[in-house]
C-alpha positions in Angstrom: 0.0 -0.2 -0.2 3.1 2.6 0.8 4.4 1.7 -2.8 7.8 0.2 -1.8 6.9 -2.9 -3.0 5.0 -2.3 -6.7 6.4 -1.1 -9.6 6.4 2.5 -10.5 5.8 3.1 -7.3 2.2 2.5 -8.0 0.6 2.7 -4.0 -3.0 2.9 -2.7 -5.9 3.1 -4.2 -3.9 3.0 -7.5 -3.4 -0.6 -7.0 -5.9 -2.2 -8.4 -8.0 -4.4 -5.4 -7.6 -7.8 -7.7 -3.7 -7.3 -6.8 -4.3 -6.3 -3.3 -6.1 -9.1 -2.3 -3.8 -11.7 -4.5 -0.6 -9.6 -2.5 -2.3 -10.4 0.9 -3.4 -14.3 -0.4 0.5 -14.3 -1.3 1.9 -13.9 1.5 -0.3 -16.2 3.7 0.7 -18.9 1.0 4.3 -17.9 0.3 4.8 -17.9 4.4 2.3 -21.5 5.3 4.1 -23.5 2.4 7.5 -25.6 2.5 10.5 -24.0 0.9 13.5 -25.6 -0.2 15.4 -22.8 2.9 13.0 -23.3 5.5 9.8 -25.3 6.5 6.7 -24.2 6.2 5.2 -21.5 9.4 2.3 -21.8 11.3 -0.7 -20.1 9.8 -1.2 -18.3 12.5 2.1 -16.3 12.0 1.5 -15.7 8.5 -1.5 -13.9 9.9 0.8 -12.2 12.5 2.7 -10.6 9.4 -0.3 -9.5 7.5 -1.8 -7.7 10.3 1.4 -6.2 11.4 1.9 -5.1 8.3 -2.0 -4.1 7.4 -2.5 0.1 6.1 1.2 -0.5 5.8 2.1 -3.2 2.8 -1.4 -4.2 2.9 -4.7 -3.2 2.4 -6.7 -2.4 5.1 -9.9 -4.3 4.4 -8.3 -7.0 2.4 -6.5 -8.0 5.6 -9.7 -7.6 7.8 -11.4 -9.8 5.5 -9.2 -12.2 5.2 -8.3 -12.4 9.3 -12.0 -12.2 9.3 -12.4 -15.6 7.5 -10.1 -17.5 9.6 -11.8 -16.4 13.1 -15.4 -17.8 11.5 -13.3 -20.7 9.2 -10.3 -21.8 10.6 -7.5 -23.4 8.5 -10.5 -24.5 6.4 -11.3 -21.7 5.4 -8.2 -21.4 3.1 -8.2 -24.9 1.9 
């Protein structure tokens, strides 16, 4: 959201909503998946990451929706 990780310095509402959703989903998937250089992390750690950087790196409404889904459905909501 602050433009630090997006081409040409796009930030905030200049980033398509779909891209903001994919950005949050990608972080959760990447952190909770096994990688050759590290084991998978707990999904709770990924959720802490997006909550920590809510409205800085990640869209606040997308983060809130994601956290609400997890609260309502638990890990099965992400399958």
